[in-house]
C-alpha positions, -999 to 999 in steps of 0.1 A, spaced: 0 0 0 14 34 -9 21 60 17 8 87 -7 -12 83 -39 -16 114 -61 -43 111 -88 -51 136 -115 -38 166 -95 -41 201 -109 -20 228 -91 -22 266 -92 -34 298 -77 -67 317 -79 -82 291 -102 -53 293 -127 -36 260 -133 2 259 -134 3 221 -140 -24 195 -145 -26 157 -146 0 149 -120 -1 112 -110 23 93 -88 26 70 -58 52 69 -30 59 37 -11 80 31 20 117 34 11 111 52 -22 135 81 -30 115 104 -54 133 133 -70 110 161 -83 128 179 -112 119 204 -138 125 240 -149 121 269 -125 85 280 -122 71 247 -134 52 240 -101 76 219 -80 73 240 -48 36 244 -54 33 206 -55 52 204 -22 29 229 -5 -1 210 -18 12 177 -5 16 194 29 -20 208 27 -6 243 29 -27 251 -1 -56 232 -18 -53 215 -52 -74 229 -80 -86 194 -86 -76 158 -81 -68 138 -50 -40 132 -25 -47 100 -6 -25 89 24 -22 52 31 -5 28 54 -19 47 84 -1 79 75 -16 110 91 -13 146 78 8 156 109 32 127 103 50 142 73 84 156 80 92 187 61 125 206 54 117 238 35 140 257 13 160 281 36 151 317 39 171 345 55 146 346 84 151 309 90 189 313 89 188 341 116 162 324 138 170 333 174 165 300 192 187 272 204 193 240 185 175 220 213 144 243 210 142 240 172 146 203 170 120 197 198 95 219 180 93 192 154 72 172 180 44 198 180 22 176 160 23 150 188 11 174 215 -26 174 208 -41 197 234 -12 194 258 8 226 264 41 209 273 64 183 258 66 149 275 98 130 283 93 107 254 92 137 230 123 152 245 140 118 242 129 116 205 145 150 198 177 139 215 178 107 195 173 126 162 200 151 171 223 121 178 213 106 144 223 138 127 255 142 146 245 175 163 239 165 199 269 186 210 253 217 195 221 216 216 227 249 236 241 268 206 220 295 189 208 284 155 220 316 138 256 309 149 258 276 130 273 269 96 250 262 67 255 225 69 249 224 106 217 244 101 204 219 76 212 190 100 192 208 127 162 212 104 164 176 92 165 164 128 134 186 134 116 171 104 124 136 117 107 144 150 74 146 130 77 113 111 90 78 109 76 73 74 81 101 49 102 133 45 95 161 21 127 181 13 128 213 -8 163 219 -22 181 206 10 216 212 -3 210 247 -17 237 271 -6 260 244 9 296 239 -2 304 206 -20 315 189 13 284 200 31 262 189 2 279 155 0 274 150 38 237 160 36 231 136 7 247 108 27 225 115 57 194 115 36 205 83 18 209 66 51 174 76 62 160 63 29 178 30 33 163 27 68 128 26 52 118 63 53 103 75 20 120 107 7 104 132 -17 130 158 -28 128 189 -50 162 193 -66 180 209 -95 209 185 -89 204 160 -117 236 140 -110 224 134 -75 189 124 -87 205 98 -110 228 86 -82 204 84 -53 169 84 -67 147 54 -72 120 74 -89 117 106 -109 88 130 -112 94 155 -140 72 186 -140 71 208 -171 55 211 -204 53 173 -204 49 152 -173 68 121 -164 65 98 -134 83 65 -131 115 48 -121 149 64 -126 157 38 -154 124 46 -172 132 83 -170 166 79 -186 149 61 -215 120 85 -218 118 114 -243 112 139 -214 143 126 -196 165 126 -226 155 162 -235 158 175 -200 192 159 -194 204 173 -228 192 208 -217 210 205 -184 242 194 -200 240 224 -224 235 247 -195 265 233 -177 286 239 -207 274 274 -213 
């Protein structure tokens, strides 16, 4: 049973569609890269999957017991996020908010979960540091630990290596790859086509033509061949 099933989805604003006919499924352990040109609707799709905005039409159906508040999300970083005046401990623990219900305080098990995810991301020694004092790679590890506090099943990541140096990007990809291999499904928006072809199991291409399928199917599709050719041309420009 898929964790998420998307059927005939149309995305847009004020009744104006950006993209229509989006269909895909995500199962436990899938690593789905969402690729396409800027402005094609990738981030709009992410917001729609998170119920931050409604679809114009179509359905998003969770499965395997997945609840709306059990999706971990790492947004694309903004300047406000980078300068957020809170400690690492506070930011990671805030990922447990969906577990509170009507309770005003965190329980010991939620604090333990935050500590475990900080250990998992290798940032337990940074707990008392202010978020704004961290390096870019450390900040992304903190936000990924926060996202893990919300889920054991699925992560949505919007350009998680954007702005990182090559070493930081490589380390972030390795962390995410380990999470995927542990059984967590990953949906990632990315412009990093080499990473998509190295790590991804599935590709969703959004643009003038839509494609959804395995990485191997994408490499053999007309959409994939054309997009990869365009990317290669841009790299050589």
